[in-house]
C-alpha positions as CSV (number, residue, x, y, z in Angstrom):
1,X,-10.6,-25.0,34.1
2,X,-9.6,-22.9,37.1
3,X,-11.1,-25.3,39.6
4,X,-9.5,-28.4,41.2
5,X,-10.5,-31.5,39.2
6,X,-9.8,-34.6,41.3
7,X,-10.4,-38.0,39.9
8,X,-12.8,-38.8,42.7
9,X,-14.9,-35.7,42.0
10,X,-15.0,-36.3,38.2
11,X,-15.9,-40.0,38.6
12,X,-18.7,-39.1,41.0
13,X,-20.3,-36.8,38.4
14,X,-20.1,-39.6,35.9
15,X,-21.6,-42.1,38.4
16,X,-18.5,-44.4,38.2
17,X,-16.0,-45.5,40.8
18,X,-12.7,-43.7,40.3
19,X,-11.1,-47.0,39.2
20,X,-13.7,-47.7,36.5
21,X,-13.9,-44.1,35.3
22,X,-10.1,-43.9,34.9
23,X,-10.1,-47.2,33.0
24,X,-13.0,-46.2,30.7
25,X,-11.7,-42.6,30.1
26,X,-8.2,-43.8,29.2
27,X,-9.6,-46.4,26.8
28,X,-11.8,-43.9,25.0
29,X,-9.4,-40.9,25.0
30,X,-6.0,-42.6,24.7
31,X,-4.8,-40.6,27.7
32,X,-5.5,-40.6,31.4
33,X,-7.9,-38.1,33.0
34,X,-5.0,-36.3,34.7
35,X,-3.0,-36.2,31.4
36,X,-6.0,-34.9,29.5
37,X,-6.7,-32.2,32.0
38,X,-3.0,-31.1,32.1
39,X,-2.8,-31.0,28.3
40,X,-6.0,-29.0,27.8
41,X,-4.9,-26.5,30.5
42,X,-1.4,-26.0,29.0
43,X,-2.9,-25.6,25.5
44,X,-5.4,-23.1,26.7
45,X,-2.6,-21.1,28.4
46,X,-0.7,-21.2,25.1
47,X,-3.7,-19.9,23.2
48,X,-4.4,-17.0,25.6
49,X,-0.7,-16.0,25.8
50,X,-0.9,-15.0,22.1
51,X,-4.5,-13.7,22.2
52,X,-4.4,-11.6,25.4
53,X,-1.2,-9.7,25.3
54,X,-2.2,-7.4,28.2
55,X,-2.7,-10.2,30.7
56,X,0.3,-11.4,32.7
57,X,1.5,-15.0,32.3
58,X,0.8,-15.6,35.9
59,X,-2.8,-14.4,35.6
60,X,-3.4,-16.6,32.6
61,X,-1.9,-19.6,34.2
62,X,-4.0,-19.1,37.3
63,X,-7.2,-18.8,35.2
64,X,-6.4,-22.1,33.6
65,X,-6.0,-24.0,36.8
66,X,-2.3,-23.6,37.7
67,X,-1.7,-22.5,41.3
68,X,2.1,-23.2,41.3
69,X,4.1,-21.1,38.8
70,X,7.1,-23.4,39.0
71,X,5.1,-26.5,38.1
72,X,3.3,-24.6,35.4
73,X,6.6,-23.5,33.8
74,X,7.8,-27.1,33.9
75,X,4.6,-28.4,32.3
76,X,4.6,-25.7,29.6
77,X,8.1,-26.4,28.5
78,X,7.5,-30.1,28.4
79,X,4.6,-29.7,26.0
80,X,6.0,-27.0,23.8
81,X,9.8,-27.1,24.0
82,X,10.0,-23.4,25.0
83,X,9.1,-21.4,28.0
84,X,5.8,-19.4,28.3
85,X,7.8,-16.2,27.9
86,X,9.5,-17.4,24.7
87,X,6.2,-18.7,23.3
88,X,4.4,-15.4,23.9
89,X,6.9,-13.7,21.6
90,X,5.8,-16.0,18.7
91,X,3.1,-14.5,16.5
92,X,0.0,-16.6,16.4
93,X,-0.6,-18.7,13.3
94,X,-4.1,-17.9,11.9
95,X,-3.7,-18.3,8.1
96,X,-4.1,-21.7,6.5
97,X,-3.2,-23.2,3.1
98,X,-3.4,-26.9,2.2
99,X,-3.7,-27.8,5.9
100,X,-0.6,-25.9,6.9
101,X,-0.7,-22.9,9.2
102,X,1.1,-19.6,8.9
103,X,1.4,-16.4,10.9
104,X,1.2,-12.9,9.5
105,X,5.0,-12.8,9.1
106,X,4.9,-15.7,6.7
107,X,6.3,-18.2,9.1
108,X,5.2,-21.8,8.8
109,X,4.0,-23.5,12.0
110,X,5.9,-26.7,12.8
111,X,4.2,-28.8,15.5
112,X,5.9,-32.1,15.9
113,X,6.4,-34.3,19.0
114,X,6.3,-32.1,22.1
115,X,7.8,-29.0,20.5
116,X,6.3,-26.1,18.6
117,X,8.2,-23.5,16.6
118,X,7.9,-21.5,13.3
119,X,10.0,-21.8,10.2
120,X,10.6,-19.2,7.5
121,X,8.6,-20.4,4.4
122,X,10.6,-20.4,1.2
123,X,7.9,-18.4,-0.5
124,X,5.2,-17.0,1.7
125,X,2.1,-19.0,0.8
126,X,-0.5,-16.4,2.0
127,X,-1.5,-14.0,-0.7
128,X,-4.4,-12.8,-2.7
129,X,-5.1,-16.3,-4.0
130,X,-5.8,-17.4,-0.4
131,X,-8.5,-14.8,0.5
132,X,-11.9,-13.8,-0.8
133,X,-12.6,-10.3,-2.1
134,X,-15.6,-8.1,-1.1
135,X,-16.6,-10.3,1.8
136,X,-19.4,-9.2,4.1
137,X,-17.5,-9.0,7.5
138,X,-18.7,-6.9,10.4
139,X,-18.9,-6.8,14.2
140,X,-22.1,-8.3,15.4
141,X,-23.7,-8.8,18.8
142,X,-24.7,-12.5,18.7
143,X,-27.2,-14.0,21.2
144,X,-26.5,-17.1,23.2
145,X,-27.7,-20.3,21.6
146,X,-29.0,-23.4,23.4
147,X,-28.0,-26.4,21.4
148,X,-27.9,-30.2,21.3
149,X,-24.5,-31.4,20.2
150,X,-22.3,-34.4,19.2
151,X,-18.6,-34.1,20.0
152,X,-16.1,-34.9,17.3
153,X,-12.4,-35.2,18.1
154,X,-9.8,-35.1,15.3
155,X,-9.0,-33.5,12.0
156,X,-11.7,-30.9,11.3
157,X,-11.5,-31.7,7.6
158,X,-13.2,-35.0,8.5
159,X,-16.2,-33.7,10.4
160,X,-18.8,-34.6,7.7
161,X,-19.8,-38.0,9.2
162,X,-20.6,-36.3,12.6
163,X,-22.9,-33.9,10.7
164,X,-24.6,-36.8,9.0
165,X,-25.2,-38.4,12.4
166,X,-26.6,-35.2,14.0
167,X,-28.9,-34.5,11.0
168,X,-30.2,-38.1,11.1
169,X,-31.0,-37.6,14.8
170,X,-32.6,-34.2,14.4
171,X,-34.8,-35.4,11.5
172,X,-36.5,-37.8,14.0
173,X,-37.1,-35.1,16.7
174,X,-40.6,-33.6,16.0
175,X,-39.7,-31.2,13.2
176,X,-36.6,-29.9,15.0
177,X,-35.0,-29.1,11.6
178,X,-37.9,-26.8,10.7
179,X,-38.3,-24.7,13.8
180,X,-38.1,-20.9,13.2
181,X,-34.6,-19.7,13.6
182,X,-33.1,-23.2,13.6
183,X,-29.4,-23.4,12.8
184,X,-26.5,-25.8,12.8
185,X,-23.1,-24.9,14.3
186,X,-19.6,-26.2,14.4
187,X,-18.0,-25.0,17.7
188,X,-14.2,-25.1,17.9
189,X,-12.9,-25.8,21.4
190,X,-9.2,-25.9,20.6
191,X,-6.7,-23.9,18.5
192,X,-5.0,-25.8,15.7
193,X,-1.9,-23.7,16.2
194,X,-1.3,-25.2,19.6
195,X,-3.3,-28.5,19.7
196,X,-2.4,-31.4,17.5
197,X,-4.9,-32.2,14.8
198,X,-5.9,-35.7,16.2
199,X,-6.8,-34.0,19.5
200,X,-8.9,-31.1,18.3
201,X,-12.3,-31.0,19.9
202,X,-15.3,-29.8,17.9
203,X,-19.0,-29.8,18.7
204,X,-21.5,-30.3,15.9
205,X,-24.7,-28.6,17.1
206,X,-28.3,-27.7,16.4
207,X,-30.5,-25.2,18.2
208,X,-33.2,-26.7,20.5
209,X,-36.1,-25.1,22.5
210,X,-35.5,-24.1,26.1
211,X,-37.5,-27.1,27.5
212,X,-36.0,-29.7,25.2
213,X,-34.3,-32.7,26.9
214,X,-31.9,-34.4,24.5
215,X,-30.9,-38.0,25.0
216,X,-28.3,-40.3,23.4
217,X,-26.4,-39.7,21.2
218,X,-26.5,-35.9,21.9
219,X,-25.8,-33.7,24.8
220,X,-26.8,-30.2,25.6
221,X,-24.9,-26.9,26.0
222,X,-25.1,-23.1,25.5
223,X,-23.0,-21.3,22.9
224,X,-21.9,-18.0,24.4
225,X,-23.4,-14.8,23.2
226,X,-21.5,-11.5,22.9
227,X,-19.5,-9.5,20.5
228,X,-18.2,-11.3,17.4
229,X,-16.4,-10.5,14.2
230,X,-18.7,-12.2,11.8
231,X,-18.4,-12.9,8.1
232,X,-21.1,-14.3,5.9
233,X,-20.0,-16.5,3.0
234,X,-21.3,-18.9,0.3
235,X,-18.7,-21.7,0.2
236,X,-17.9,-24.9,-1.4
237,X,-15.9,-27.6,0.5
238,X,-12.7,-26.3,-0.9
239,X,-13.2,-22.6,0.1
240,X,-13.3,-22.7,3.9
241,X,-9.6,-22.0,4.3
242,X,-9.9,-18.9,2.1
243,X,-13.0,-17.7,4.1
244,X,-11.2,-18.1,7.4
245,X,-8.1,-16.4,6.1
246,X,-10.2,-13.5,4.9
247,X,-11.9,-12.9,8.3
248,X,-8.6,-13.3,10.2
249,X,-7.0,-10.8,7.9
250,X,-9.8,-8.3,8.8
251,X,-9.2,-9.0,12.5
252,X,-5.5,-8.3,12.2
253,X,-5.7,-5.2,9.9
254,X,-8.5,-3.6,11.9
255,X,-6.8,-4.2,15.3
256,X,-9.4,-6.4,17.0
257,X,-8.4,-8.5,20.0
258,X,-9.7,-11.9,20.8
259,X,-12.3,-12.5,23.5
260,X,-12.1,-15.7,25.6
261,X,-14.9,-17.7,24.0
262,X,-15.2,-20.3,21.3
263,X,-15.0,-19.6,17.6
264,X,-17.9,-21.1,15.6
265,X,-19.6,-21.6,12.2
266,X,-23.3,-21.1,12.0
267,X,-25.5,-22.6,9.2
268,X,-29.2,-21.4,9.3
269,X,-31.4,-24.4,8.3
270,X,-33.7,-22.1,6.3
271,X,-30.7,-21.4,4.0
272,X,-29.1,-24.8,3.9
273,X,-31.1,-27.9,2.8
274,X,-29.5,-29.8,4.4
275,X,-26.0,-28.4,4.2
276,X,-25.7,-28.9,0.5
277,X,-23.1,-26.8,-1.4
278,X,-22.7,-23.9,-1.6
279,X,-22.9,-23.7,2.2
280,X,-24.4,-20.4,3.4
281,X,-22.4,-19.9,6.6
282,X,-21.5,-17.3,9.2
283,X,-18.0,-17.5,10.5
284,X,-17.8,-16.0,14.0
285,X,-14.7,-15.0,16.0
286,X,-15.3,-13.6,19.6
287,X,-13.7,-10.2,20.0
288,X,-13.4,-7.6,22.8
């Protein structure tokens, strides 16, 4: 994100001419390559502004690919309706109930058009009925995981079909589902408190051996290792919001700070056959 990303360079990596790459990308994504890059950069700045309070706005903007502070300010206000300084004062929305997001002050996130702000909820919806008691949550050092993945873009409540597709592919790959330590993952690349639901990027993944060469319909990446606040849960489809609320409450109450890496869910295949309820899942938030 901090490197120049010209259309010519990106098209060359994809083995297309710039003209054809621009046309195909725009048709697939519903936005131009330049528009996509700018949006993702601005959204990453917004996320880091609320997660890394000790870093300056200029430093964060530079790390996300903005070399001109004036153009950055203009782009940020265009996307969020407030300046970066004003946005940083807003407390991050981390709690969810019925697909709506709230911050610890009980303010409801309102993300419409190209503006973002918080409203006082009539009755604060986050309470004991939206968390899980006696959860197993602790700081863990997680290893890196090499995975094959299929990207899903959209409402994360609709990710089931992508899992079906990955499981179908993995079942044909020489016992990939039954390798020792095998696990499925959902990796979240965007923050729903800043990115609109229809643009959220998620990767549905399964661990692969070091020398494995995946082909269509999957690609290959590494999930970062490091320090995570990790919670272990047994969940039904309807309990994921409560589980995430519970681990975020622990993060806030114990004073942990976010680390710049992706949040993920991990389902060990030995415990899930195949991903039938209740799901036995580790929820992992990267922390400093």
